[in-house]
N, C-alpha and C positions, 0 to 999 in steps of 0.2 A: 315071529320070523321078522315082521316089520320093524321091531323093537330092537331086535339084534343087528338088523341092517342100519338103523338109525344109529347105534351105539359105535359101529364099525365106521361109517363116515365120519363121526363125530370125532372118533379118535384119529382118523386119518387128517383130518382138518387140523386137530390140535398139533399132530406130528408135523405137519406141514408149517404152521406158524412157528413152531418152536424152531425148525431149520432155517426158516428165513429170518428169525432173530437171531439165530447164531451166525448166519452169513453176514448180517450187519455189523454184529458186534466184531467179528473177525475182520471189518475193514474199517472200523471206527477209526484207529489210530492212522493209518494212511490218509484217511478223508480229514481228520483234524490238523496234521502236519501239512497237506496240500493246500488246505483252505487258508492257513495262517500264512504259508509262504505266498500264494497268491494275494493275500490282502497286503502284505508288507510290501511286495513289488509293487502293487498298485497304488499305495500310499507315496511309495518314493516318488513314481512317475507323476502322480498328482501333485505333490509339493514342488517338484521339478518344472511342471508347466506353470503352476502358479507364480513362480518366482521369475519366470523367464517369458511369457507371454503376457500381452496387453488384451484383456478380454472384457466384454459386456457383462456377459452372464455367469452367475457361480457354475451352471450346468455345463457349460462351454470347458470348464477345466476337466471335467468327466470325459465330456465328447473326445477332446483333445489328449488325453492320456490314454485313451482305449486302444489305439493302434498297437501298442506293446502287448496288451492283454490278447488282443486277436490273433497276435502270432504265436503265443505260448499256450493258449488253452487247450488246443488238441493235444499236447503233451500232457497237460495238468488231467485231462480227461481220460488218458490211457495208461500211462507209465505207472501210476500208483496203485492202479486198479485192475490192471491186466496181468501184472507179473506173476501173481500168487497162483493164479488158475494156470498159467502157461507152465509153472514147475509142479503143479499138482499133477498134471496131466504128462509131462515128460518124466517124471520121476516114477511113475506107475501108480501114484497114490489113488487115481480115480478108479483102477480095477479092483481096488479093494473095498472101494466104497459101496458097490454093488451088493457086497454081502450084508451091510448093515442098512442099506437105503437105495431105493430105485436111481439109478444113475442119471437117467434123463431129468427126473425131478430134481436131483441134486444140482445139476448142471443151470437149469432154468431159474432154480431159487437164488444162486449165486448171480448169474446175471441180473436178475430183477434187484437183488439187494445193492450189488455194486452199481447198477443203473441208477437208482435212485440216490445213493450217495453223490455220484458223479452229478447229477441233477442240482442237488442242494450245494455242493462245493462250487461250481460256477454260479450258481445264482447269488449265493452269499458274497462271493468276491466282488461280482458285479455291482449288486445293490448297496453292500456296505461302503465301496468306495464312491458311489454315487451321494450317500449319506454324507460322507466325510466332505466331498466336494461342496456340498450345498450348505452344510452348516459349520464346518471347522476350518476352512481355509478361506482366505481373503484373497481375491485375484486383483492384479494390476490393471486398472482402467485406463481406457486411451479415449476420450469422448471425440477426440479428432477424426476417428475413424467411422465408417458407415456401419450402423447396426446390421449384425447380421440376419438375413431374410429366413429365419427358421419357420416362419409361418409356410414358407413353399416346401419345408421339408415333409416326409412321411410321418403322419400323426405331429404335424409342427403345431396345430392348436395346443394339443395337450402339452407338447415339450415347452411352450412359453409360458402357458397358464397354470399347468401343474406338474412341474418336472418331477416332482416324486413319484406322481403315477406313471410317468413317461419313463423314468429308470425303472420303476418295479415290473412294468410291462416288458420292457426291452430285458431285463434281466430273466424273469421267466423265460423268454424265447431263448436267451442264451444258455440257460439250463439245458433246454431242451436239444440245441445244437451240440452241447458237451455230451450229452447222452447219445447222440447219434454217432458221434466220433468214438466214444466209449464201446458202442455196439461192433463198430468198424474193428477196433483192435481186439474184443473179445473174440469175434469170428477168427480172427487171425491166430489167436492163441489156442483155439481149439485144433488148429491143424498143422502149424508150422513149428519146425523145431529151432529154428534161429530166433533167439532173444532180441537181436537187434532189428531184425525185420520188424517182430510183433510190437516191438516199443516204440520205434520210430515211424513206420508207416504211415499212421493218422497226421502226423506233423508233415512229413513229406509230402502226402496227398494234398493238403492245405496249401502248400507253395505251389506244386504243379497245377493244381486246381486253379489258383488265382492267375497264375500264368497264362494258361490255356484259354480262358475267358477273357483274359485281356486281349490275347492275340487273336481270337476270333472276333473281337469288337463288341463282346457282352459282358464287360464287368460288372454290371448291375446284377447280373446273374449269378455271380460268384458267391460261395458259403461266407466268404469273408465279407462282403457286402451285407449279407443276411444278418451277421452278426453286429455289423456296424453300417447301418443305414445311411449314416451322414457322411460318409467318407467320398461320395461322389458329389458333383455339382448340385446344387439346389433344384429340386423337382424331377431329378433324372432316374429316381428309384421309385418304383410302384410296388403295391402291396405284394402282388403276384410274384416279382422278383425274387422277394425273399424266400420263397418256397421252391425255387428251382436248383439252387445249389444244394439244399439238403435232401431233395428229392433224388437228385443224381447220385449223392452218396448212398442214399438208402437203397435205391436201386443195384447199385455196384456191390454194396455189401450181402444183399439177398442173392445175386447171381454168384458171388464169391461162394456163399455158403452152400448152396444148392449144387454147384459144381463140384467143390471139394467133397461134400458128402455123400454124394451118388458115385464119386470116381473111388474113395477110401471105404466105402461100404463093404465091399468083398475083400478087402486086405485084411490079412491078419496082423495082430499087433497094433491096430489103432484104436484110440481110446473110444470113439464113437461106434466102432462095429459091434459093442454090445449095448446099445442104446435099443 
């Protein structure tokens, strides 16, 4: 009895691993294209900064070029990875999936696979551009200017003495932020039939959130500041400030999911009423 149960559990685990691998392979092309596009755009921004700014440290090239990336990464995190699931749900494909595979598991494994790829995508774009700034680009220097007081920044000691480690840590964190934005877009793709809303909502949210935090007088709590800690004056951003913006977005995403799931659970013809 135990042997049979063990074999069944092992078979189910193998099936889950196979499904997760399939979900990853289906999203490999969007992942590669998005990563390549992001790296190319960052390289253009880096060379533009290197040719137009006078800087002291090579890492400043990366820091100065990042604002453009901070604007577009919500789009890079959602559009290439949410559209497929949106059309699978809207076209009724998910209802046929239940005959071959538990729908709840299918949704979760697609979410996990896409989330991992989003994390890697944003991390690779961020860290590779830092490496390019540190080793492949020569900045214009101006010794008449004051040396930037990076030691007053969050993790400033690491920034000055080990910029590779600093960029690695920050790139990991940016990957997490990208995954959070993807989660927001994925939840929208579960419930809404307007592709424009699903694809653009994360980008619109990032703009409105930054504007709202600025109006409230706490830009240090914005998720854009979390992505780019050096955007404000030296010493203005503390470690806990980096967590506020992501926590707000996670809370909004969770509440949205619960509200829509409970509301639509009893409605016929919704994809999630058979989970």
